[in-house]
C-alpha positions as CSV (number, residue, x, y, z in Angstrom):
1,M,0.0,0.0,0.0
2,L,2.8,2.4,0.9
3,E,4.6,1.7,-2.4
4,K,1.4,2.5,-4.3
5,T,0.9,5.7,-2.5
6,S,4.5,6.8,-3.1
7,A,4.2,6.0,-6.8
8,A,1.0,8.0,-7.1
9,H,2.7,10.9,-5.3
10,Q,5.7,10.7,-7.7
11,E,3.4,10.7,-10.7
12,T,2.0,14.1,-9.7
13,G,5.2,15.7,-8.4
14,W,7.7,17.9,-10.2
15,R,9.5,14.8,-11.4
16,A,6.5,13.9,-13.5
17,L,6.5,17.3,-15.1
18,L,10.3,17.4,-15.8
19,T,10.9,13.8,-17.1
20,G,10.0,11.9,-20.2
21,G,7.7,13.4,-22.8
22,N,6.5,16.0,-20.3
23,A,10.0,17.4,-20.0
24,V,10.0,18.3,-23.7
25,H,6.6,19.9,-23.4
26,S,7.7,21.8,-20.3
27,L,10.7,23.1,-22.2
28,V,8.7,24.3,-25.2
29,L,6.0,26.0,-23.1
30,S,8.5,27.7,-20.7
31,G,10.8,28.5,-23.6
32,G,8.1,30.4,-25.4
33,V,7.3,32.5,-22.3
34,A,11.1,33.0,-21.6
35,L,11.6,34.3,-25.2
36,H,8.7,36.7,-24.8
37,A,9.8,37.9,-21.4
38,L,13.5,38.1,-22.2
39,N,12.8,40.2,-25.2
40,I,10.8,42.7,-23.1
41,Y,13.5,43.3,-20.5
42,V,16.4,43.2,-22.9
43,V,14.9,45.8,-25.1
44,T,14.0,48.0,-22.2
45,T,17.7,48.0,-21.2
46,I,19.1,48.7,-24.7
47,M,16.6,51.4,-25.8
48,P,18.8,54.3,-24.8
49,S,21.6,52.9,-27.0
50,I,19.1,52.4,-29.9
51,V,17.9,56.0,-29.9
52,R,21.5,57.3,-29.7
53,E,22.3,55.5,-32.9
54,I,19.1,55.7,-35.1
55,G,17.3,58.7,-33.4
56,G,13.6,58.9,-32.7
57,L,13.8,59.9,-29.0
58,E,10.3,61.4,-29.3
59,Y,9.0,57.9,-30.0
60,Y,10.9,56.2,-27.2
61,A,7.8,55.2,-25.3
62,W,6.1,53.8,-28.4
63,S,8.6,50.9,-28.5
64,T,6.7,49.5,-25.5
65,T,3.3,50.8,-26.6
66,V,3.2,49.1,-29.9
67,F,4.7,45.9,-28.4
68,V,2.1,45.7,-25.7
69,A,-0.8,46.5,-28.0
70,A,0.2,43.9,-30.5
71,S,0.8,41.4,-27.7
72,I,-2.8,41.8,-26.6
73,L,-4.0,41.3,-30.1
74,G,-1.8,38.1,-30.5
75,A,-3.1,36.7,-27.2
76,A,-6.7,37.3,-28.1
77,L,-6.3,35.5,-31.4
78,S,-4.3,32.6,-30.0
79,A,-7.4,30.4,-29.3
80,R,-8.4,30.8,-33.0
81,L,-5.0,29.8,-34.2
82,L,-4.8,26.8,-31.8
83,G,-8.2,25.6,-32.9
84,A,-7.3,26.0,-36.6
85,V,-3.8,24.4,-36.8
86,G,-3.2,22.6,-33.5
87,A,-0.6,23.2,-30.8
88,G,2.5,22.4,-32.8
89,G,1.5,24.5,-35.8
90,A,0.3,27.4,-33.6
91,Y,3.6,27.5,-31.7
92,A,5.6,27.3,-34.9
93,I,3.7,30.2,-36.4
94,G,4.0,32.3,-33.2
95,A,7.8,31.7,-33.1
96,L,8.2,32.5,-36.8
97,V,6.2,35.7,-36.5
98,F,8.3,36.7,-33.5
99,G,11.5,35.9,-35.4
100,L,10.4,38.1,-38.4
101,G,9.8,41.0,-36.0
102,T,13.2,40.4,-34.4
103,L,14.9,40.3,-37.8
104,L,13.4,43.7,-38.6
105,C,14.5,45.2,-35.3
106,A,18.0,43.9,-35.7
107,A,18.3,45.5,-39.2
108,A,16.3,48.7,-38.5
109,P,18.0,51.8,-40.0
110,S,15.3,54.1,-38.5
111,M,12.8,54.3,-35.6
112,A,9.9,53.7,-38.0
113,M,11.3,50.2,-39.0
114,L,12.1,49.4,-35.4
115,L,8.6,50.2,-34.3
116,A,7.2,48.0,-37.2
117,G,9.5,45.2,-36.0
118,R,8.4,45.7,-32.4
119,A,4.7,45.4,-33.4
120,I,5.4,42.1,-35.2
121,Q,7.5,40.9,-32.3
122,G,4.7,41.8,-29.9
123,F,2.1,39.9,-31.9
124,G,4.2,36.8,-32.1
125,G,5.2,37.1,-28.4
126,G,1.5,37.5,-27.4
127,L,0.7,34.3,-29.3
128,L,3.5,32.4,-27.6
129,Y,2.6,33.6,-24.1
130,A,-1.1,32.9,-24.4
131,L,-0.6,29.5,-26.1
132,A,1.3,28.3,-23.1
133,Y,-1.8,28.4,-21.0
134,G,-3.9,26.9,-23.7
135,V,-1.6,24.0,-24.5
136,I,-1.1,23.1,-20.8
137,R,-4.6,21.5,-20.9
138,E,-3.7,19.5,-24.0
139,V,-0.3,18.0,-23.0
140,F,-0.5,17.5,-19.2
141,R,-2.8,15.6,-17.0
142,P,-5.1,17.8,-14.8
143,E,-3.2,17.1,-11.6
144,L,-0.1,18.6,-13.2
145,W,-1.7,21.8,-14.4
146,T,-0.9,23.9,-11.4
147,R,2.7,22.8,-11.4
148,A,3.0,23.6,-15.1
149,I,1.5,27.1,-14.5
150,G,3.9,27.5,-11.6
151,L,6.8,26.6,-13.9
152,I,5.7,29.2,-16.5
153,S,5.3,31.8,-13.8
154,A,8.7,31.0,-12.4
155,T,10.2,31.3,-16.0
156,W,8.8,34.8,-16.3
157,G,10.2,35.8,-13.0
158,T,13.6,34.4,-13.9
159,A,13.6,36.3,-17.2
160,T,13.0,39.6,-15.4
161,L,16.3,39.0,-13.6
162,V,18.3,37.8,-16.5
163,G,16.9,40.1,-19.2
164,P,18.4,43.4,-17.8
165,A,21.8,41.8,-17.2
166,I,21.9,40.5,-20.9
167,G,20.6,43.8,-22.2
168,G,23.1,45.8,-20.1
169,M,26.0,43.7,-21.5
170,F,25.0,44.4,-25.1
171,A,24.5,48.1,-24.2
172,E,27.8,48.3,-22.5
173,F,29.7,47.2,-25.6
174,S,27.4,49.3,-28.0
175,T,26.2,46.1,-29.8
176,W,22.4,46.5,-29.4
177,R,21.8,44.9,-32.8
178,V,23.5,41.7,-31.6
179,A,20.9,41.5,-28.8
180,F,18.2,41.0,-31.4
181,W,20.3,38.7,-33.6
182,S,21.0,36.5,-30.6
183,L,17.3,35.8,-30.2
184,L,16.9,34.3,-33.7
185,P,18.7,30.9,-33.1
186,L,16.6,30.4,-29.9
187,T,13.4,31.3,-31.9
188,A,14.3,28.8,-34.7
189,L,15.0,26.1,-32.1
190,L,11.6,26.8,-30.3
191,A,9.7,26.6,-33.6
192,T,11.4,23.3,-34.5
193,L,10.9,21.7,-31.1
194,A,7.3,22.8,-30.9
195,F,6.3,21.6,-34.4
196,S,8.0,18.2,-33.9
197,T,6.8,17.4,-30.3
198,L,3.4,19.2,-29.7
199,P,0.1,17.8,-31.0
200,R,-0.7,19.0,-34.5
201,K,-4.3,18.0,-34.6
202,A,-6.6,21.0,-35.0
203,A,-9.4,21.1,-32.4
204,G,-11.6,23.2,-34.5
205,E,-13.0,25.1,-31.5
206,G,-11.9,28.5,-32.7
207,A,-13.6,28.3,-36.1
208,R,-17.2,28.2,-35.0
209,T,-17.8,31.9,-34.3
210,P,-16.8,35.1,-36.1
211,L,-13.7,37.0,-35.1
212,P,-14.3,39.7,-32.5
213,L,-12.8,42.4,-34.6
214,V,-14.6,45.3,-33.1
215,Q,-13.8,44.3,-29.6
216,L,-10.1,43.8,-30.5
217,T,-10.0,47.2,-32.1
218,L,-11.5,48.8,-29.0
219,L,-9.1,46.9,-26.7
220,V,-6.0,48.0,-28.6
221,A,-7.4,51.6,-28.8
222,I,-7.9,51.6,-25.0
223,V,-4.3,50.4,-24.5
224,L,-3.0,53.1,-26.9
225,A,-5.0,55.8,-25.2
226,L,-3.8,54.8,-21.7
227,S,-0.2,54.5,-23.0
228,I,-0.4,58.0,-24.5
229,A,-1.9,59.3,-21.2
230,S,1.2,58.1,-19.3
231,T,3.5,60.1,-21.6
232,L,1.6,63.4,-21.6
233,T,2.8,66.3,-19.4
234,T,-0.5,68.2,-18.6
235,A,-3.2,66.9,-16.3
236,A,-5.9,68.0,-18.6
237,A,-4.5,66.0,-21.5
238,Q,-4.0,63.0,-19.3
239,V,-7.5,63.1,-18.0
240,G,-8.8,63.5,-21.5
241,C,-7.0,60.3,-22.7
242,V,-8.2,58.4,-19.6
243,G,-11.8,59.6,-20.2
244,A,-11.6,58.4,-23.8
245,A,-10.3,55.0,-22.6
246,I,-13.2,54.7,-20.2
247,F,-15.7,55.6,-22.9
248,M,-14.2,52.9,-25.2
249,F,-14.2,50.4,-22.4
250,L,-18.0,51.0,-21.9
251,A,-18.5,50.6,-25.6
252,L,-16.5,47.4,-25.4
253,L,-18.9,46.0,-22.8
254,V,-21.9,46.8,-25.0
255,V,-20.4,45.4,-28.1
256,E,-19.2,42.2,-26.4
257,K,-22.6,41.6,-24.9
258,R,-24.4,41.8,-28.3
259,A,-21.7,40.3,-30.5
260,T,-21.9,36.8,-32.0
261,G,-18.1,36.5,-31.9
262,K,-17.0,36.9,-28.3
263,L,-13.6,38.1,-27.1
264,L,-14.0,36.4,-23.7
265,P,-15.9,33.3,-22.7
266,S,-19.7,33.5,-22.2
267,G,-20.6,35.1,-18.8
268,S,-17.3,37.0,-18.4
269,F,-19.1,40.3,-17.9
270,T,-22.0,38.9,-15.9
271,P,-21.5,40.3,-12.3
272,T,-22.6,37.1,-10.6
273,S,-20.4,34.9,-12.8
274,P,-17.3,33.2,-11.2
275,L,-15.4,34.0,-14.4
276,A,-16.2,37.7,-14.0
277,A,-14.8,37.4,-10.4
278,L,-11.7,35.7,-11.6
279,Y,-11.0,38.3,-14.3
280,A,-11.6,41.0,-11.8
281,T,-9.1,39.4,-9.4
282,I,-6.5,39.1,-12.2
283,T,-7.1,42.8,-13.2
284,L,-6.9,44.1,-9.6
285,L,-3.7,42.1,-8.8
286,M,-2.0,43.1,-12.1
287,V,-2.9,46.8,-11.6
288,G,-1.7,46.7,-8.0
289,L,1.7,45.4,-9.3
290,Q,2.5,48.3,-11.6
291,P,3.9,50.9,-9.2
292,E,7.0,48.6,-9.4
293,I,8.1,50.7,-12.4
294,Y,8.9,53.5,-10.1
295,V,10.8,51.5,-7.5
296,P,14.3,51.9,-9.1
297,Y,13.8,55.6,-9.7
298,L,12.6,56.2,-6.1
299,L,15.5,54.2,-4.6
300,Q,17.9,56.4,-6.5
301,E,16.1,59.7,-6.0
302,L,15.1,59.3,-2.3
303,H,17.9,57.1,-1.0
304,G,20.9,57.8,-3.3
305,L,21.4,54.2,-4.4
306,S,23.3,53.4,-7.6
307,P,21.3,52.3,-10.6
308,L,22.7,48.7,-10.4
309,V,21.8,48.3,-6.7
310,A,18.4,49.9,-7.2
311,G,17.7,47.6,-10.1
312,Y,18.5,44.5,-8.1
313,I,16.5,45.6,-5.1
314,A,13.5,46.2,-7.5
315,A,14.1,42.7,-8.9
316,L,13.1,41.3,-5.5
317,M,9.6,41.6,-6.7
318,S,10.3,39.1,-9.5
319,I,12.1,36.8,-7.1
320,G,9.1,36.9,-4.9
321,W,6.8,36.0,-7.8
322,T,8.9,33.0,-8.6
323,A,9.1,31.9,-5.0
324,G,5.3,32.3,-4.6
325,S,4.6,30.2,-7.6
326,M,7.0,27.5,-6.7
327,T,5.6,27.4,-3.1
328,S,2.0,26.9,-4.0
329,A,2.1,25.2,-7.4
330,H,1.9,21.7,-6.0
331,W,-0.9,22.4,-3.6
332,H,-4.4,20.9,-4.1
333,G,-7.8,20.9,-2.5
334,E,-8.8,23.5,0.1
335,R,-5.3,24.7,0.7
336,A,-4.9,25.5,-3.0
337,K,-8.2,27.4,-3.1
338,Q,-7.1,29.6,-0.1
339,T,-4.2,30.9,-2.1
340,I,-6.5,33.1,-4.1
341,F,-7.3,34.9,-0.8
342,A,-3.9,34.8,0.6
343,G,-2.1,36.1,-2.5
344,P,-3.9,39.5,-2.6
345,A,-3.4,39.8,1.2
346,F,0.4,39.4,0.7
347,G,0.2,42.1,-2.0
348,F,-1.6,44.5,0.2
349,V,0.9,44.1,3.1
350,G,3.8,44.5,0.6
351,L,2.4,47.7,-0.9
352,A,1.7,49.1,2.6
353,L,5.3,48.4,3.7
354,I,6.6,50.2,0.6
355,A,4.2,53.2,1.3
356,L,5.5,53.4,4.8
357,F,9.3,53.0,4.4
358,M,10.1,54.2,0.8
359,P,9.3,57.9,1.6
360,M,11.7,57.9,4.6
361,A,14.4,59.8,2.7
362,G,16.1,61.2,5.8
363,S,16.7,57.8,7.3
364,E,19.9,55.8,7.0
365,F,19.0,53.3,4.2
366,M,20.3,50.3,6.1
367,V,17.7,51.0,8.8
368,I,14.8,50.6,6.4
369,A,16.4,48.2,3.9
370,A,15.0,45.1,5.5
371,P,11.2,46.1,5.8
372,L,11.4,47.8,2.4
373,S,12.9,44.8,0.7
374,L,10.4,42.5,2.4
375,G,7.6,44.7,1.1
376,I,8.9,44.6,-2.4
377,M,9.3,40.9,-2.3
378,A,5.8,40.4,-0.7
379,V,4.1,42.1,-3.6
380,G,5.6,39.7,-6.1
381,F,5.2,36.7,-3.7
382,G,1.4,37.4,-3.4
383,M,0.9,37.4,-7.2
384,G,3.0,34.3,-7.7
385,F,1.3,32.5,-4.8
386,A,-2.2,32.9,-6.2
387,W,-1.5,32.8,-9.9
388,P,-1.3,29.0,-10.6
389,H,-4.7,28.5,-8.8
390,I,-6.4,31.5,-10.4
391,V,-5.5,30.1,-13.8
392,T,-6.7,26.6,-12.8
393,A,-10.0,28.1,-11.6
394,V,-10.4,29.8,-15.1
395,Y,-10.0,26.3,-16.6
396,E,-12.5,25.0,-14.1
397,F,-15.3,27.5,-14.8
398,A,-14.8,27.7,-18.6
399,P,-18.2,27.1,-20.3
400,E,-18.5,23.9,-22.3
401,G,-16.9,24.3,-25.7
402,E,-15.0,27.5,-24.8
403,A,-11.9,26.0,-23.1
404,E,-9.4,27.4,-25.6
405,K,-11.0,30.8,-25.5
406,A,-10.9,30.8,-21.7
407,S,-7.2,29.8,-21.8
408,S,-6.2,32.6,-24.2
409,S,-8.3,35.1,-22.3
410,I,-6.0,34.8,-19.3
411,T,-3.2,36.5,-21.1
412,T,-5.5,39.0,-22.8
413,V,-6.8,40.2,-19.4
414,Q,-3.3,40.0,-17.8
415,L,-1.7,42.2,-20.5
416,F,-4.6,44.6,-20.6
417,A,-4.5,45.0,-16.9
418,A,-0.7,45.6,-16.9
419,A,-1.1,48.3,-19.5
420,L,-4.0,49.9,-17.6
421,G,-2.0,49.8,-14.3
422,A,1.2,51.3,-15.8
423,A,-0.8,54.1,-17.3
424,L,-2.7,54.8,-14.1
425,A,0.6,54.6,-12.1
426,G,2.1,57.2,-14.4
427,L,-1.0,59.4,-14.1
428,T,-1.1,59.1,-10.3
429,A,2.6,59.8,-9.9
430,N,2.5,62.8,-12.2
431,L,-0.6,64.3,-10.6
432,A,0.9,63.7,-7.1
433,G,4.0,65.7,-8.0
434,I,6.7,63.0,-8.4
435,E,8.6,65.3,-10.8
436,T,9.0,68.1,-8.2
437,P,12.6,69.0,-7.5
438,S,12.2,68.7,-3.7
439,T,12.8,65.4,-1.9
440,E,9.8,66.2,0.3
441,G,7.5,66.4,-2.8
442,V,8.8,63.1,-4.2
443,A,8.2,61.5,-0.8
444,M,4.6,62.7,-0.7
445,A,4.0,61.5,-4.2
446,T,5.4,58.1,-3.2
447,R,2.9,57.9,-0.4
448,W,0.0,58.7,-2.6
449,L,1.1,56.2,-5.3
450,F,1.6,53.2,-3.1
451,W,-1.3,53.7,-0.7
452,L,-3.8,54.2,-3.5
453,F,-2.6,51.1,-5.4
454,A,-2.6,49.1,-2.1
455,L,-6.4,49.3,-2.5
456,M,-6.2,47.0,-5.6
457,P,-5.2,43.8,-3.8
458,A,-7.5,44.7,-0.9
459,L,-10.4,44.7,-3.4
460,A,-9.0,41.5,-4.9
461,V,-9.6,39.7,-1.6
462,L,-13.4,40.5,-2.1
463,T,-13.5,39.3,-5.7
464,A,-11.6,36.1,-4.6
465,G,-14.3,35.6,-2.0
466,R,-16.9,35.4,-4.8
467,V,-14.8,32.7,-6.5
468,W,-14.7,30.7,-3.3
469,R,-18.5,30.9,-2.9
470,A,-19.0,29.8,-6.5
471,R,-16.9,26.8,-5.9
472,R,-18.8,25.9,-2.7
473,T,-22.1,26.2,-4.6
474,A,-20.8,24.0,-7.4
475,K,-19.5,21.4,-4.9
């Protein structure tokens, strides 16, 4: 009896995920996510070198804007591609599109071509990232899903640490083009592995309804409006862009409700639906995470740290995400369900600690380093702790016949929420006076920023409660 129990445990442990045929599938899925994430953080690091050589400083922020907008589009269409050509074909196409965009970026003589390459890269990267969540259901047994999601989450966290270091190396030696060229062999390897090892049978699920073209257009327009808002200098212009984004979001709700071709699974916008609660939880957690973009700046501005030290302290958030995912990914049953509550709670405590200790500019940094670092890590830990089980819950509540759409929707909502949060963080910081020359003004803006965004994970505890009640009712 003991031997049977041990064998059963072994079959659902990390060893089952990382050996045999599962090991190859894990490599492909995590490899696609790593390629997408590495590209984001490498390019962020080398962009100053790029504009010094080819110009286009006025379009600096658009390198990220077009990439994110195209990523959302790719993620939203991943279910259609998966249903049409199967997992192997979809991954190969995503990798080839990403490779084409990378090639254009590497050879770009001007900012216009670089932005075109970034848009194509973003579309391919969005496909790869969203396909990872869709293909998990096809290649792994249900009891391995949370571990596979944890592995993907950990891969993303690791890329956020490695990416800036790789980008910094290329920037240091003024070889930014080589940073793009170096991604091409990895992209070709991923395409080959995926096509030869993943299932190529088309499910056909994505071909039954029309494309949600209007919703996709509105979604991308919302992201562009919010991204523009974060780069504007006057409060009136920022508020105008945010107002336009809100109007388009309301239009999106109306169109989605009436459309034959849906962007999200049925019931996603019904207030009492567990899917609506899950998407709300994802959105609130991702928005609450976005003030992290100011952590390196504030550590330098308020505490006089070097860019390198500030960057690695900020990276504690990514380390926390990885640690949270690896901690809870193997949990099942009631303990797993409770992570959806506990994750937002960790996020709230982390943001509160940052709000309390980051503004203490007059203090000796070593006095506040421990609680501040703990807060930064707690924000990432909370997200990673809950993430595998939030994704699994989306699988669980997906309407019949809409499993692929539910899988791709995770990335669509995640990317949209990240863009929304980044824009709102920029708007909040600017309105609170983060650009003021006085240390006192920056400290006050810091308090506003982190206390306001601490409300997001606090609200996520409430939406997570709705998910828990839905599961109790279903049981």
